[in-house]
C-alpha positions in Angstrom: -59.4 38.9 31.9 -59.6 38.2 35.6 -57.8 34.5 35.6 -54.2 35.0 34.8 -54.2 31.1 34.5 -56.8 31.7 31.6 -54.6 34.3 30.1 -51.5 31.9 30.2 -53.4 29.1 28.2 -54.5 31.6 25.5 -50.9 33.1 25.6 -49.1 29.6 25.4 -51.8 28.0 23.2 -51.4 30.9 20.4 -48.2 31.6 20.7 -47.6 27.4 20.1 -49.9 28.2 17.1 -48.3 30.8 15.2 -45.6 30.8 12.8 -44.8 34.3 13.3 -44.7 36.7 16.7 -44.4 40.3 16.4 -41.6 41.2 18.9 -41.2 45.1 20.0 -38.5 45.9 22.5 -36.4 49.2 22.6 -35.9 48.9 19.1 -38.7 48.6 16.1 -41.0 45.8 16.1 -40.3 42.9 13.8 -41.9 39.5 13.0 -39.8 36.7 14.0 -39.9 32.7 13.6 -39.8 31.1 17.0 -40.6 28.2 18.5 -42.9 27.4 22.1 -41.2 25.4 24.4 -41.4 24.8 27.9 -43.6 27.7 28.7 -41.7 30.4 26.6 -41.1 31.7 23.4 -37.5 30.8 21.9 -35.7 33.0 19.0 -32.3 32.5 17.1 -31.0 35.1 14.9 -28.6 38.0 14.6 -26.1 35.7 12.7 -25.2 35.4 9.0 -28.3 34.4 7.0 -30.6 34.1 10.7 -33.2 36.8 11.4 -32.1 39.9 13.0 -32.9 40.7 16.6 -32.9 44.9 17.1 -32.9 45.9 20.7 -33.3 42.7 22.4 -31.2 42.4 25.1 -30.9 39.9 28.6 -32.6 41.3 31.1 -34.7 44.0 29.2 -38.5 43.2 28.4 -40.4 43.3 25.5 -43.9 43.2 24.0 -44.7 40.2 22.2 -48.1 40.1 19.8 -49.3 36.7 18.2 -51.6 37.0 15.5 -54.1 34.4 13.7 -52.6 32.6 11.3 -56.1 32.5 9.2 -57.4 36.2 10.1 -53.9 37.8 10.6 -55.8 39.4 13.7 -54.6 40.2 16.9 -55.0 37.3 19.1 -53.1 38.0 22.2 -50.2 40.5 23.7 -47.9 40.0 26.4 -45.0 41.1 28.2 -41.3 39.3 28.4 -38.5 38.9 30.1 -35.5 38.3 28.2 -33.3 36.0 28.9 -30.0 35.8 26.2 -28.8 31.1 26.7 -25.2 30.7 27.1 -23.9 29.2 24.2 -23.5 25.1 25.0 -25.4 25.3 28.1 -28.1 22.6 28.9 -30.7 25.2 28.6 -29.2 26.2 25.5 -28.7 22.7 23.9 -32.3 21.5 25.1 -33.7 25.4 22.9 -31.5 24.7 20.1 -33.1 20.7 19.8 -36.2 22.3 19.3 -35.0 24.9 17.0 -33.3 23.6 15.1 -36.2 21.0 13.7 -38.0 24.1 13.0 -35.9 26.0 11.0 -36.8 26.2 7.0 -34.0 26.2 4.4 -30.7 25.9 5.9 -28.0 26.3 4.1 -26.0 23.3 6.7 -28.6 21.9 8.4 -26.4 19.7 10.1 -23.8 22.4 11.0 -26.3 24.8 12.4 -26.4 24.1 15.9 -22.3 24.8 15.8 -23.2 28.1 13.3 -25.5 29.1 16.1 -23.6 28.8 19.4 -20.4 31.0 17.2 -22.3 33.3 15.6 -25.8 34.0 16.9 -28.0 34.5 19.6 -30.7 32.1 21.4 -33.5 34.0 23.3 -36.0 32.7 25.8 -38.8 35.4 26.1 -40.8 34.5 29.1 -44.5 35.6 29.5 -44.6 38.0 32.5 -48.8 39.3 31.9 -50.9 39.1 29.4 -51.8 43.0 27.7 -55.8 43.0 27.7 -56.2 46.6 26.6 -56.1 47.4 22.6 -53.7 49.9 21.5 -55.4 53.0 21.0 -54.1 53.7 17.5 -52.1 52.8 15.0 -49.0 50.2 15.5 -48.0 50.4 11.8 -44.0 51.4 11.7 -41.7 52.9 8.9 -40.2 50.0 6.9 -37.0 49.6 7.6 -34.5 51.1 4.7 -33.6 48.2 2.2 -31.6 47.9 -0.9 -34.4 46.9 -2.6 -36.1 48.6 -5.1 -39.3 48.5 -7.2 -39.7 49.0 -10.6 -38.5 52.2 -12.4 -40.0 53.9 -15.5 -37.6 53.2 -18.6 -35.4 56.0 -19.4 -37.1 58.2 -22.6 -33.8 56.7 -24.8 -35.2 53.3 -24.8 -37.5 52.7 -27.5 -37.7 49.1 -27.2 -39.5 49.7 -23.8 -42.3 51.9 -25.4 -44.8 51.5 -27.7 -45.8 53.5 -30.7 -49.5 54.1 -30.9 -50.5 53.9 -34.8 -53.7 55.4 -36.2 
């Protein structure tokens, strides 16, 4: 992309319209919900009931990939400078007011900002530059460990689970 303003406009428009962004810092990449506010993406997490923000630390950088909501294809990728907002600071209050309105299914909607101030982190991802070249290989990651399991076959002694065939 030759004009940096065009790249910035693409980053802003795509990120603003996307429900999730893929963020890869020093840790594994993750799909994270966010808001776009005043030229940056804002995230809240790392607290009980909130999304994990692995490897995303104040002063570090991350790679953000924005996908199309309808087709799922990559629209744009950009590098971001990460800033952690101090709880109850003016910038934190403004960001949390916006985040609160977009947080779905919160068990404590009225007390959420107070809980976020006590137990969570609010991060600002400020675009640094648009990544114009496509990745050379797969960006697929190994799934994270989980307690969830898939269906197991029924034990051999459980006759109700087996169907007998009559001829």
